[in-house]
C-alpha positions as CSV (number, residue, x, y, z in Angstrom):
1,X,15.0,-13.6,32.0
2,X,12.5,-11.1,31.0
3,X,15.2,-8.3,31.0
4,X,17.7,-10.0,28.3
5,X,16.2,-9.4,24.9
6,X,17.9,-12.5,23.3
7,X,15.1,-14.7,25.3
8,X,12.4,-12.9,23.3
9,X,10.8,-14.7,20.2
10,X,10.3,-11.2,17.9
11,X,7.7,-11.9,15.3
12,X,9.2,-11.9,11.4
13,X,7.6,-9.2,9.3
14,X,5.7,-11.4,6.6
15,X,5.9,-8.5,4.0
16,X,10.0,-8.5,4.7
17,X,9.6,-12.0,4.5
18,X,8.5,-12.2,0.8
19,X,10.7,-9.5,-0.1
20,X,13.4,-10.9,0.9
21,X,12.5,-14.4,-0.4
22,X,11.3,-12.5,-4.1
23,X,14.8,-10.5,-3.9
24,X,16.5,-13.9,-3.3
25,X,15.2,-15.5,-6.1
26,X,15.9,-13.1,-8.4
27,X,19.5,-13.4,-7.3
28,X,20.0,-17.1,-7.7
29,X,18.5,-16.6,-11.3
30,X,21.2,-14.0,-12.1
31,X,23.7,-16.0,-10.2
32,X,22.7,-19.4,-12.6
33,X,22.1,-17.5,-15.7
34,X,25.9,-17.2,-17.2
35,X,25.6,-13.3,-16.8
36,X,27.9,-13.0,-14.2
37,X,31.6,-14.1,-14.9
38,X,31.6,-16.8,-11.8
39,X,33.3,-20.1,-12.2
40,X,31.8,-23.5,-12.1
41,X,32.2,-24.0,-9.0
42,X,30.5,-20.5,-7.1
43,X,27.7,-20.5,-10.2
44,X,27.0,-24.0,-8.8
45,X,27.2,-24.3,-5.0
46,X,26.3,-20.6,-4.9
47,X,23.1,-21.0,-6.5
48,X,22.5,-23.5,-4.3
49,X,23.3,-21.8,-1.0
50,X,20.7,-19.1,-2.9
51,X,18.1,-21.8,-3.3
52,X,18.8,-23.0,0.8
53,X,18.5,-19.0,1.9
54,X,15.4,-18.4,0.2
55,X,13.5,-21.7,1.8
56,X,14.8,-19.8,5.4
57,X,13.0,-16.6,3.9
58,X,10.6,-18.4,2.7
59,X,9.5,-20.8,6.1
60,X,10.2,-17.4,8.1
61,X,6.9,-15.9,6.3
62,X,4.9,-19.1,7.2
63,X,6.1,-19.7,10.7
64,X,6.4,-15.9,11.9
65,X,7.5,-17.0,15.8
66,X,9.6,-19.6,15.9
67,X,13.2,-18.8,17.0
68,X,15.9,-18.3,14.6
69,X,17.6,-21.4,15.6
70,X,14.5,-23.4,15.1
71,X,13.6,-22.1,12.1
72,X,17.2,-22.7,10.6
73,X,16.6,-26.2,11.6
74,X,13.3,-26.8,10.1
75,X,14.6,-25.4,6.5
76,X,18.0,-27.6,6.9
77,X,15.3,-30.7,7.3
78,X,13.4,-29.5,4.1
79,X,15.9,-28.6,1.7
80,X,18.4,-32.1,2.9
81,X,14.8,-33.8,2.7
82,X,14.3,-32.2,-0.8
83,X,18.0,-33.2,-1.7
84,X,16.9,-36.8,-0.8
85,X,13.6,-37.2,-2.3
86,X,16.0,-37.0,-5.3
87,X,17.1,-40.5,-5.1
88,X,13.6,-41.5,-5.8
89,X,12.0,-41.5,-9.3
90,X,8.7,-42.7,-9.2
91,X,7.2,-41.6,-12.3
92,X,4.8,-38.6,-11.2
93,X,7.5,-36.9,-9.2
94,X,10.0,-37.3,-12.2
95,X,7.0,-35.3,-14.2
96,X,7.1,-32.8,-11.8
97,X,10.6,-32.2,-12.1
98,X,10.5,-32.3,-15.7
99,X,8.9,-28.6,-15.7
100,X,11.2,-26.0,-14.9
101,X,9.9,-24.6,-11.9
102,X,9.3,-28.5,-10.6
103,X,13.2,-28.7,-11.6
104,X,14.1,-25.4,-9.8
105,X,12.3,-26.5,-6.7
106,X,12.7,-30.3,-6.5
107,X,16.3,-30.5,-8.6
108,X,16.8,-33.9,-10.3
109,X,19.9,-35.7,-9.5
110,X,20.9,-36.3,-5.9
111,X,24.9,-34.5,-5.6
112,X,26.1,-34.4,-1.5
113,X,27.9,-31.6,-1.9
114,X,24.6,-29.6,-2.2
115,X,24.0,-31.1,1.2
116,X,26.9,-28.1,2.9
117,X,26.2,-25.4,0.3
118,X,22.6,-25.7,1.8
119,X,23.9,-25.6,5.2
120,X,25.8,-22.3,4.5
121,X,22.5,-20.8,2.6
122,X,20.8,-21.4,6.1
123,X,23.7,-20.3,8.1
124,X,23.7,-17.4,6.4
125,X,20.0,-16.5,6.7
126,X,20.4,-17.2,10.2
127,X,23.1,-14.9,10.9
128,X,21.7,-12.0,8.8
129,X,18.2,-12.5,11.0
130,X,20.3,-12.3,14.2
131,X,22.1,-9.5,12.9
132,X,18.8,-7.6,11.7
133,X,17.2,-8.6,15.2
134,X,20.0,-7.0,17.1
135,X,19.8,-3.9,15.4
136,X,16.1,-3.3,15.2
137,X,15.1,-4.6,18.9
């Protein structure tokens, strides 16, 4: 077991995680800006996948020593939890959602097709991390 690198947990580099999250946010804002000639479907759900990828990267900054699979599960539960929270509308939460940053983070309206889009973004993050670790043992 000790000779197989797949059993070792690697520590994530916080500078790389923060840089990745920042670049993903910029990419997501450009993606949803209307500047790119994307179909409405690709604009909506690609943007959702990028949002979930940013959640994965951001949580990787926080949880530097958990496995990629565990990080992906935590990110998926958080993303889906935020989506399901959109079914709940107490005044204080709707006040947060009324601000641009609150809307970007929390959304406003539950949409079940967002759930698989989040899974795609998080799976992409996990695959990138696995490939990165294999290339940089």
